[in-house]
C-alpha positions as CSV (number, residue, x, y, z in Angstrom):
1,M,-0.3,0.0,0.3
2,N,1.9,3.7,-1.1
3,L,1.7,6.3,2.1
4,P,0.1,9.3,1.4
5,K,3.2,11.8,0.5
6,R,2.7,14.8,3.0
7,F,4.2,18.0,1.5
8,A,4.5,21.3,3.9
9,G,4.2,24.8,3.6
10,L,3.5,28.3,4.4
11,P,0.6,28.9,5.3
12,V,-1.0,31.9,3.0
13,S,-5.0,31.5,3.0
14,E,-7.1,29.7,5.8
15,G,-9.3,26.8,5.4
16,I,-9.1,23.4,4.9
17,A,-10.2,21.3,0.8
18,L,-10.5,18.0,-0.3
19,G,-10.2,17.8,-4.2
20,T,-8.1,16.5,-7.3
21,L,-4.9,17.6,-7.9
22,H,-4.4,19.8,-10.9
23,I,0.0,19.8,-11.4
24,A,-0.6,22.4,-13.9
25,D,3.5,22.4,-14.5
26,T,5.1,19.3,-13.8
27,E,9.7,19.0,-13.4
28,T,9.8,16.8,-16.0
29,A,10.9,18.6,-19.5
30,V,9.1,20.6,-21.8
31,S,7.9,17.4,-24.4
32,A,6.4,18.2,-28.3
33,T,7.0,17.0,-32.0
34,P,9.2,19.2,-34.0
35,E,5.1,20.1,-35.6
36,E,4.5,20.9,-32.2
37,V,7.7,23.2,-32.3
38,G,6.6,24.8,-35.6
39,E,3.1,25.6,-34.9
40,A,3.7,26.7,-31.4
41,F,6.0,29.3,-33.2
42,A,3.7,29.7,-35.7
43,A,0.5,30.6,-33.0
44,V,2.5,33.5,-31.2
45,A,3.2,35.2,-33.6
46,A,-0.7,35.0,-34.6
47,E,-1.3,36.6,-30.8
48,R,1.6,38.8,-31.7
49,F,-0.1,39.8,-35.0
50,A,-3.8,40.0,-33.6
51,L,-2.5,41.7,-30.9
52,A,-1.0,44.3,-33.3
53,E,-4.3,45.0,-35.2
54,R,-6.5,45.7,-32.2
55,L,-3.8,48.0,-31.2
56,R,-4.0,49.6,-34.6
57,D,-7.8,49.9,-34.4
58,A,-7.6,51.9,-31.6
59,G,-5.7,54.5,-32.9
60,R,-1.7,53.2,-31.5
61,E,0.0,52.6,-33.9
62,Q,3.3,53.0,-32.4
63,E,3.1,50.4,-31.1
64,A,1.3,48.2,-32.9
65,A,3.8,48.7,-35.3
66,I,6.3,47.7,-32.2
67,I,4.3,44.5,-31.0
68,E,4.5,42.9,-35.5
69,V,8.1,43.0,-35.3
70,G,7.1,39.9,-32.4
71,G,5.2,38.6,-34.2
72,L,7.7,38.5,-37.0
73,I,10.2,37.4,-35.5
74,A,7.9,34.8,-34.3
75,A,6.9,34.0,-37.4
76,D,10.9,34.0,-39.5
77,P,11.9,31.2,-40.3
78,L,14.9,31.5,-39.7
79,L,14.5,31.6,-35.8
80,A,11.8,28.3,-36.4
81,D,13.6,26.7,-38.0
82,P,16.6,25.7,-37.0
83,A,14.5,24.8,-33.5
84,V,12.9,22.5,-35.2
85,A,15.7,20.6,-37.2
86,A,17.3,19.6,-33.2
87,V,13.6,19.1,-32.4
88,R,13.3,16.9,-35.5
89,D,17.6,14.8,-35.0
90,G,16.0,14.3,-31.1
91,G,17.3,17.6,-29.4
92,D,16.0,18.5,-26.0
93,V,13.1,21.2,-27.9
94,A,13.8,24.0,-24.6
95,T,17.7,23.5,-25.3
96,A,17.0,23.4,-28.7
97,V,14.5,26.8,-28.7
98,R,16.8,28.0,-26.1
99,Q,20.0,27.8,-28.9
100,A,18.2,29.1,-32.1
101,T,16.8,31.9,-30.4
102,E,20.0,32.9,-27.9
103,A,22.2,32.5,-32.3
104,Q,19.6,35.1,-33.3
105,A,19.7,37.3,-30.3
106,A,23.4,37.1,-30.4
107,V,23.4,38.4,-33.9
108,L,21.4,41.4,-33.0
109,E,22.9,42.3,-30.2
110,A,26.4,42.6,-32.4
111,L,25.0,45.5,-35.0
112,P,26.1,48.9,-34.9
113,N,22.4,50.4,-34.7
114,P,20.9,50.8,-31.2
115,E,17.7,50.1,-32.4
116,M,17.8,47.2,-34.4
117,A,20.4,45.6,-30.9
118,E,17.0,46.2,-28.9
119,R,15.4,43.9,-30.4
120,A,17.7,40.7,-28.7
121,G,15.3,40.8,-26.0
122,D,11.9,40.1,-28.4
123,V,13.3,37.8,-29.5
124,R,14.1,36.4,-26.3
125,Q,10.2,37.2,-25.5
126,V,9.3,34.4,-28.3
127,A,11.3,31.8,-26.9
128,H,9.8,32.3,-23.3
129,A,6.3,32.8,-25.0
130,V,7.0,30.2,-27.5
131,L,7.9,27.6,-24.0
132,D,5.0,28.7,-22.8
133,R,2.4,27.7,-25.0
134,L,4.0,23.9,-25.5
135,S,5.1,23.5,-21.4
136,Q,1.1,24.8,-21.0
137,A,-0.1,22.6,-24.1
138,G,1.2,19.2,-23.1
139,A,0.1,19.5,-19.5
140,A,-2.6,16.9,-17.4
141,P,-5.5,18.3,-18.4
142,R,-7.5,20.0,-15.6
143,P,-10.2,17.3,-13.5
144,A,-13.5,17.9,-14.0
145,G,-15.1,19.3,-10.3
146,D,-13.0,19.7,-7.4
147,F,-9.4,20.1,-7.5
148,I,-6.3,21.7,-6.1
149,L,-4.0,24.1,-7.8
150,V,-0.4,23.3,-7.5
151,R,2.3,25.1,-9.7
152,R,5.7,26.1,-9.4
153,E,3.9,29.6,-8.5
154,V,0.6,30.5,-8.7
155,S,0.1,33.6,-10.4
156,P,-2.9,36.1,-9.7
157,A,-4.8,35.2,-12.3
158,D,-4.8,32.1,-12.3
159,L,-7.2,31.6,-8.8
160,I,-9.3,34.2,-11.1
161,E,-9.5,32.6,-14.1
162,L,-10.0,29.4,-11.7
163,A,-12.3,30.5,-9.1
164,E,-15.6,29.0,-10.7
165,A,-14.3,26.3,-12.6
166,G,-13.8,24.1,-9.5
167,L,-10.8,25.3,-7.4
168,V,-10.5,24.6,-3.9
169,G,-7.1,25.2,-2.7
170,A,-3.7,26.4,-4.3
171,V,0.0,24.9,-3.7
172,S,2.6,27.4,-4.7
173,V,6.7,26.6,-4.4
174,A,7.2,30.1,-4.8
175,G,6.0,32.8,-3.6
176,G,5.0,34.7,0.5
177,A,2.2,35.5,2.7
178,S,1.9,39.3,0.7
179,S,2.2,38.0,-2.7
180,H,-0.3,38.7,-4.5
181,A,-1.7,35.3,-5.5
182,A,-1.5,34.7,-1.7
183,I,-3.9,38.4,-1.1
184,I,-6.4,37.2,-4.3
185,A,-6.6,33.8,-2.5
186,R,-7.9,35.5,0.9
187,G,-10.1,37.1,-0.8
188,L,-11.6,34.1,-2.9
189,G,-11.0,32.5,0.3
190,V,-9.6,29.3,-0.9
191,P,-7.4,27.7,1.2
192,M,-3.8,27.6,-0.3
193,I,0.3,27.4,1.2
194,A,3.6,28.3,-0.7
195,G,7.4,27.4,0.2
196,T,6.2,24.2,-0.8
197,D,9.3,21.3,-1.7
198,P,10.0,21.5,-5.4
199,A,8.9,17.4,-5.8
200,V,5.1,18.1,-4.9
201,L,5.0,19.0,-8.7
202,A,6.7,15.7,-9.7
203,T,3.0,14.0,-8.6
204,P,1.4,11.9,-10.8
205,A,-2.4,13.0,-12.7
206,G,-5.2,12.2,-10.9
207,Q,-4.2,12.3,-7.6
208,R,-6.6,13.1,-4.6
209,G,-5.4,15.5,-2.2
210,L,-5.7,17.8,1.4
211,L,-5.4,20.6,2.1
212,D,-5.8,21.9,5.7
213,A,-4.2,25.5,5.1
214,D,-4.8,26.2,8.7
215,A,-1.6,23.9,9.2
216,G,0.3,24.4,6.8
217,E,0.1,20.5,5.2
218,L,-1.0,19.1,1.3
219,I,-1.7,15.9,2.0
220,V,-1.4,13.4,-1.6
221,G,-3.5,10.6,-1.5
222,P,-5.1,11.0,1.5
223,E,-7.2,8.1,4.4
224,A,-9.7,8.2,6.2
225,G,-8.0,8.8,9.6
226,D,-6.2,12.1,7.9
227,L,-9.6,13.4,7.2
228,P,-10.6,15.6,9.8
229,A,-14.2,15.4,11.6
230,V,-15.5,18.2,9.7
231,L,-14.1,16.4,6.0
232,T,-16.2,12.7,7.5
233,G,-18.5,11.6,5.5
234,H,-18.8,14.6,3.1
235,D,-16.7,17.2,0.7
236,L,-15.5,20.0,1.7
237,S,-15.8,22.0,-0.8
238,Q,-19.5,21.3,-1.4
239,R,-19.7,23.2,1.4
240,Q,-21.3,27.3,0.6
241,P,-19.6,29.6,2.0
242,G,-21.5,31.2,5.1
243,P,-24.9,32.8,6.1
244,V,-25.5,36.3,4.4
245,G,-24.6,39.1,5.7
246,S,-26.1,41.8,6.8
247,D,-26.3,45.4,5.3
248,E,-27.0,47.2,8.8
249,P,-23.5,49.6,9.5
250,A,-21.1,47.8,11.6
251,R,-20.1,49.2,14.9
252,T,-18.0,48.4,17.9
253,A,-19.2,47.5,20.9
254,D,-19.3,51.2,22.5
255,G,-21.5,51.7,19.4
256,R,-18.8,53.1,16.4
257,E,-19.9,53.1,13.0
258,I,-16.6,51.4,10.4
259,T,-17.5,51.5,6.5
260,V,-16.3,47.5,6.3
261,L,-15.9,47.4,2.9
262,C,-13.3,44.8,-0.1
263,N,-11.1,44.4,-1.8
264,V,-12.2,42.2,-5.2
265,A,-10.1,41.8,-8.9
266,S,-13.5,40.1,-9.8
267,A,-17.2,39.5,-9.7
268,A,-17.0,36.0,-7.8
269,E,-14.9,38.0,-4.9
270,T,-17.1,41.1,-5.7
271,R,-20.7,38.3,-5.2
272,R,-19.0,36.9,-2.2
273,G,-18.3,40.5,0.0
274,L,-21.4,41.9,-0.6
275,A,-23.2,38.9,0.3
276,A,-21.1,38.8,3.6
277,G,-21.8,42.4,3.8
278,A,-19.6,44.7,2.4
279,A,-20.6,48.1,1.7
280,G,-19.0,47.8,-1.4
281,V,-15.6,47.9,-3.0
282,G,-12.5,49.6,-1.2
283,L,-10.1,48.2,-3.5
284,L,-10.5,47.6,-7.0
285,R,-7.1,45.6,-8.6
286,T,-7.2,46.6,-11.8
287,E,-4.3,45.6,-13.6
288,I,-4.4,41.2,-12.3
289,P,-5.0,40.7,-16.0
290,Y,-3.0,41.5,-17.4
291,T,0.3,41.1,-16.0
292,E,1.1,39.0,-18.9
293,A,-0.4,40.9,-21.5
294,L,2.3,42.6,-24.2
295,A,1.1,45.5,-24.0
296,W,-1.0,48.6,-22.6
297,P,-5.0,47.8,-22.7
298,T,-6.6,48.9,-24.9
299,L,-10.5,51.1,-24.5
300,A,-12.1,48.0,-24.6
301,E,-10.3,45.7,-22.4
302,D,-10.9,48.2,-19.9
303,Q,-14.7,47.3,-20.7
304,A,-14.7,44.2,-20.8
305,Q,-12.9,44.0,-17.4
306,L,-14.6,47.0,-15.6
307,E,-18.5,46.4,-16.3
308,P,-18.7,43.4,-14.8
309,I,-17.8,44.3,-11.4
310,L,-19.4,47.5,-11.4
311,S,-22.0,46.6,-12.3
312,L,-22.4,44.7,-9.0
313,L,-22.3,48.0,-7.3
314,T,-24.7,49.8,-7.9
315,G,-25.5,52.5,-5.4
316,R,-22.8,51.6,-3.5
317,P,-19.6,52.8,-2.8
318,A,-17.5,51.5,-5.7
319,T,-12.9,52.6,-5.8
320,V,-10.7,51.9,-8.8
321,R,-7.7,51.5,-9.2
322,L,-5.6,52.1,-11.6
323,L,-3.3,50.3,-13.2
324,D,-0.2,49.5,-10.6
325,F,2.5,47.3,-12.8
326,S,5.2,47.5,-9.9
327,G,6.7,45.0,-7.5
328,D,5.7,41.6,-8.7
329,K,2.9,42.8,-10.8
330,I,4.8,43.9,-13.7
331,P,4.0,42.0,-17.8
332,P,7.2,41.9,-20.0
333,F,6.2,44.1,-21.7
334,L,7.3,46.6,-18.9
335,R,9.7,44.3,-17.8
336,D,11.6,44.3,-20.7
337,E,12.5,48.2,-20.9
338,A,15.6,49.1,-19.3
339,G,15.5,50.4,-15.7
340,V,11.4,49.9,-14.9
341,G,10.8,47.6,-12.4
342,S,14.5,47.0,-11.2
343,G,15.7,50.0,-9.5
344,P,15.8,51.1,-6.5
345,S,12.4,52.6,-7.0
346,G,11.6,50.6,-8.9
347,E,8.3,50.9,-7.1
348,A,6.8,53.9,-8.4
349,A,7.4,53.0,-12.4
350,G,4.6,51.5,-13.2
351,L,3.1,54.4,-12.6
352,A,5.1,56.4,-14.3
353,A,5.4,54.3,-17.3
354,L,1.1,54.9,-17.0
355,L,1.5,58.8,-16.6
356,A,3.8,58.4,-19.4
357,H,2.4,56.6,-21.9
358,R,0.1,58.6,-24.5
359,T,-3.1,56.4,-24.3
360,A,-2.9,54.4,-21.0
361,L,-4.7,57.2,-19.0
362,P,-7.3,58.4,-20.2
363,D,-8.4,54.7,-21.7
364,Q,-9.1,53.5,-18.5
365,L,-9.9,56.7,-16.9
366,R,-13.2,56.3,-19.8
367,A,-13.8,53.0,-19.2
368,I,-14.2,53.3,-15.0
369,L,-16.8,56.2,-15.7
370,Q,-18.6,54.9,-18.2
371,A,-18.2,50.6,-16.5
372,G,-19.0,53.1,-12.6
373,R,-22.0,54.6,-13.3
374,G,-24.7,54.5,-11.6
375,T,-21.9,53.8,-8.1
376,N,-20.7,56.2,-5.5
377,L,-17.5,56.6,-7.9
378,A,-14.1,56.9,-6.6
379,V,-10.4,56.5,-8.0
380,L,-7.2,55.5,-6.5
381,I,-3.8,56.3,-7.7
382,P,-1.1,53.7,-6.5
383,M,2.5,53.8,-5.5
384,V,2.0,57.3,-5.6
385,S,5.7,59.3,-4.3
386,S,4.6,63.4,-5.5
387,L,2.0,66.0,-5.6
388,D,3.3,66.4,-9.3
389,E,1.8,62.7,-10.1
390,V,-1.4,63.3,-8.6
391,R,-1.8,66.6,-10.3
392,Q,-1.7,64.9,-14.0
393,V,-3.9,62.7,-12.8
394,R,-6.5,65.2,-11.8
395,D,-6.6,66.9,-14.5
396,V,-6.9,63.9,-16.9
397,L,-10.3,62.7,-14.9
398,T,-11.3,66.3,-15.0
399,K,-10.8,66.1,-18.8
400,T,-12.0,63.4,-19.3
401,A,-15.4,63.6,-17.5
402,A,-16.5,66.8,-18.9
403,A,-16.4,64.6,-22.3
404,L,-18.2,62.1,-21.2
405,G,-20.9,64.4,-19.4
406,A,-20.0,62.4,-15.7
407,D,-19.9,63.4,-12.6
408,L,-16.3,63.9,-11.4
409,P,-15.3,61.3,-9.2
410,R,-13.4,61.1,-5.5
411,L,-9.4,60.8,-6.9
412,G,-7.3,59.6,-3.4
413,I,-4.1,58.7,-3.0
414,M,-2.8,55.1,-2.1
415,V,-0.6,56.1,1.0
416,E,2.0,52.9,0.8
417,L,5.4,54.5,-0.1
418,Q,7.3,55.3,3.3
419,V,8.4,58.9,1.4
420,T,5.0,59.5,1.4
421,A,3.7,58.3,4.8
422,A,5.8,60.3,6.0
423,A,4.3,63.5,3.9
424,A,0.4,62.6,4.2
425,A,0.1,66.2,5.3
426,T,1.7,67.4,2.3
427,F,-0.5,65.5,0.2
428,A,-3.9,65.9,2.0
429,P,-5.0,68.9,0.1
430,A,-4.2,67.3,-2.5
431,V,-6.9,65.3,-2.5
432,D,-10.2,63.7,-1.7
433,F,-9.0,60.8,1.0
434,F,-6.2,58.5,1.7
435,S,-6.7,55.3,1.3
436,I,-3.4,53.5,3.2
437,G,-1.7,50.1,2.0
438,T,-0.3,48.2,4.6
439,N,1.3,45.7,2.5
440,D,3.8,47.8,0.7
441,L,4.1,49.9,3.6
442,T,5.7,47.7,5.8
443,G,7.3,45.7,3.5
444,Q,9.0,48.7,2.7
445,V,9.8,50.1,5.8
446,L,10.5,46.6,7.0
447,G,12.6,46.1,4.0
448,L,10.7,42.7,3.3
449,D,9.9,41.1,-0.6
450,R,6.6,40.1,-0.8
451,R,7.5,37.4,-1.9
452,D,9.6,36.9,0.9
453,P,7.5,34.0,3.4
454,T,8.5,36.3,6.2
455,A,6.6,39.0,5.0
456,K,2.9,38.2,6.5
457,P,-0.1,41.7,7.3
458,A,0.7,40.7,11.2
459,L,3.9,43.1,10.6
460,A,1.9,45.8,9.8
461,A,1.8,46.1,13.7
462,D,5.5,46.3,14.2
463,P,5.6,50.3,15.9
464,R,7.8,51.7,12.9
465,V,5.1,50.8,10.3
466,L,2.1,52.2,13.0
467,A,4.0,55.0,13.6
468,L,3.0,56.3,9.8
469,I,-0.4,55.1,9.4
470,A,-0.5,57.5,13.2
471,R,0.9,59.9,10.8
472,V,-1.3,59.5,7.4
473,A,-4.6,59.4,10.2
474,D,-4.0,62.6,12.2
475,A,-3.3,64.0,8.1
476,G,-6.5,63.3,7.2
477,R,-8.7,64.7,10.4
478,Q,-6.5,67.6,9.9
479,A,-7.8,68.2,6.0
480,G,-10.9,66.7,6.4
481,I,-10.8,63.7,3.8
482,G,-11.6,60.6,4.4
483,V,-9.0,57.8,5.6
484,S,-9.0,54.0,4.8
485,V,-6.7,51.0,5.1
486,C,-7.6,48.6,2.2
487,G,-4.4,46.7,3.3
488,D,-4.6,42.9,4.0
489,S,-3.4,43.9,7.5
490,A,-7.1,45.7,7.9
491,A,-8.2,42.0,8.6
492,D,-5.7,40.8,10.6
493,P,-6.5,40.2,14.7
494,L,-3.6,42.0,16.0
495,V,-3.6,45.0,13.6
496,L,-7.5,45.6,13.4
497,P,-7.7,47.0,16.9
498,L,-4.5,48.9,16.5
499,L,-6.6,50.3,13.4
500,I,-9.6,51.6,15.5
501,G,-7.3,52.4,18.2
502,L,-5.6,55.0,15.8
503,G,-9.2,56.9,14.5
504,V,-8.7,54.6,11.2
505,N,-13.2,54.5,10.5
506,T,-13.3,52.7,6.6
507,L,-11.4,49.2,6.1
508,S,-11.6,47.2,3.2
509,V,-10.9,43.6,3.5
510,P,-10.7,41.0,1.5
511,A,-13.5,39.6,0.4
512,A,-13.9,35.9,2.5
513,R,-13.4,38.0,6.0
514,V,-15.7,40.8,5.1
515,E,-18.2,38.7,7.7
516,R,-15.7,38.0,10.0
517,V,-13.8,41.3,10.8
518,R,-17.7,42.3,11.1
519,T,-17.9,40.3,14.3
520,W,-14.5,41.4,15.3
521,L,-15.6,44.7,15.9
522,A,-18.4,44.0,17.6
523,G,-16.3,42.7,19.9
524,L,-14.1,46.1,19.3
525,D,-14.2,48.5,22.4
526,T,-13.0,52.5,21.7
527,P,-11.4,53.4,23.7
528,A,-9.8,50.3,24.8
529,C,-8.2,49.7,21.6
530,A,-7.3,53.6,22.0
531,A,-5.4,52.5,25.0
532,L,-3.1,49.9,23.2
533,A,-2.2,52.0,19.5
534,A,-0.6,54.5,22.2
535,A,1.3,51.6,24.4
536,A,2.2,50.1,21.0
537,L,3.2,53.4,19.6
538,Q,5.9,53.0,22.8
539,A,7.0,49.9,22.0
540,S,9.6,49.3,20.6
541,T,9.3,45.4,18.5
542,V,6.3,44.0,17.1
543,D,6.7,41.2,19.8
544,Q,5.8,43.2,22.5
545,V,3.1,44.7,20.2
546,R,1.7,41.4,20.0
547,D,2.2,40.4,23.6
548,L,-0.2,43.9,24.6
549,V,-3.4,42.7,22.4
550,P,-6.4,40.6,23.5
551,P,-7.1,38.0,21.2
552,L,-10.1,37.9,19.5
């Protein structure tokens, strides 16, 4: 009898799931026939030509021409034929593709014309796309029914795409609790672990798995004795979310009203958050569907992404964040540009690129204003570091709203950079509200990358981070503008009482945690929370703060 295999991982989204394992990546080499390799090059070329045509239709001729070059590269027999021939001669597929593209890249890099030499990056991008396509073609088909996704690096887009297709859990070899995949998993209520042994990718297809994300463990081929009591006799994945949440405002035990909103990137999260009692959406992440894009989205693409979500929010708050291509969400078309996202100020590169593009910002704002008609709409600028950035966005927003005859929505900024939080009083007169992004702010203050396994929402209780939150909250009060917290720490039991104590009245939390946060708030007393926050600001470490805060 085969014993179950157990794989440990870092718990990043709580819960328990039982389902068939879907190994979307494998440890085996890419396998393909010579014909399939040739077809992959042709498919990548066709994809780029189609994108170029969409961009041209949108009046973005310069970008269309650049993308078209990628199509011509992928369709060039001088690139594809050597790879196909090497595979026909028995060569390894991945090696054949890489060697063929590197040979062409080297030729281009040696050219004296700098513009032509830069095309070497396009050649390498084609190689990545071809191998990705071949890997996906060789992957096991998605199981019917409930399944647990297993990948080398689970992406946010994976989770959103599969959320309503039977996904009940996720296992990632890479990543940590502050990665965007983990954030989306928490919003969807999908149990997930990260930092798992790569050997999990060699698990045979069709195996059943028990994912206990509370304990940080995946059991392959679980036996009856491995199943928690809650699973005995039935499949956990068949359970529905808890009872529909109340439409009444959330209140603390002493009667203070707290607005609880939800963070979303999909219609599935939005429906879940509203059902649990969220008053609306405090953070709509618009960039998630485009993290593998080859160009800025068109107006039509922006509209198609926004309308299914904003149509659920008629009469409710809907705060839409502008495209935030930073950190672990930089798409290929920005990732490959020199300096973007790679330097010490790379955090703001996505905003700088958005502002520099001729149509990306006007197109997105137009789509937001059209899709958001009927909502209590607000626009949120990510990764702000200067007042000039706010001015540029406000100018475009004002002109776009006037052209559409639309009401001008409130304009706020994400406060997630240390320098911006420290200068909150300077920014306050220029904006309509602050939204504190504790994930990035905490990471920057503590020097932690989002993918770092030690990066967790609870670290926002570090006195250095709390001092910045207090500064922002005070600046908001002085200026008479709203201050919300939209990082995952707003749903953390250690941090939540401290935020209430610092005077934060609006929280935007993962959709799956709305009901729990509302319950916790009902048990909090404002004066007691204020005393806790004051004591925490005098502490030296997060561990000292943890000792101060009683469990919820």
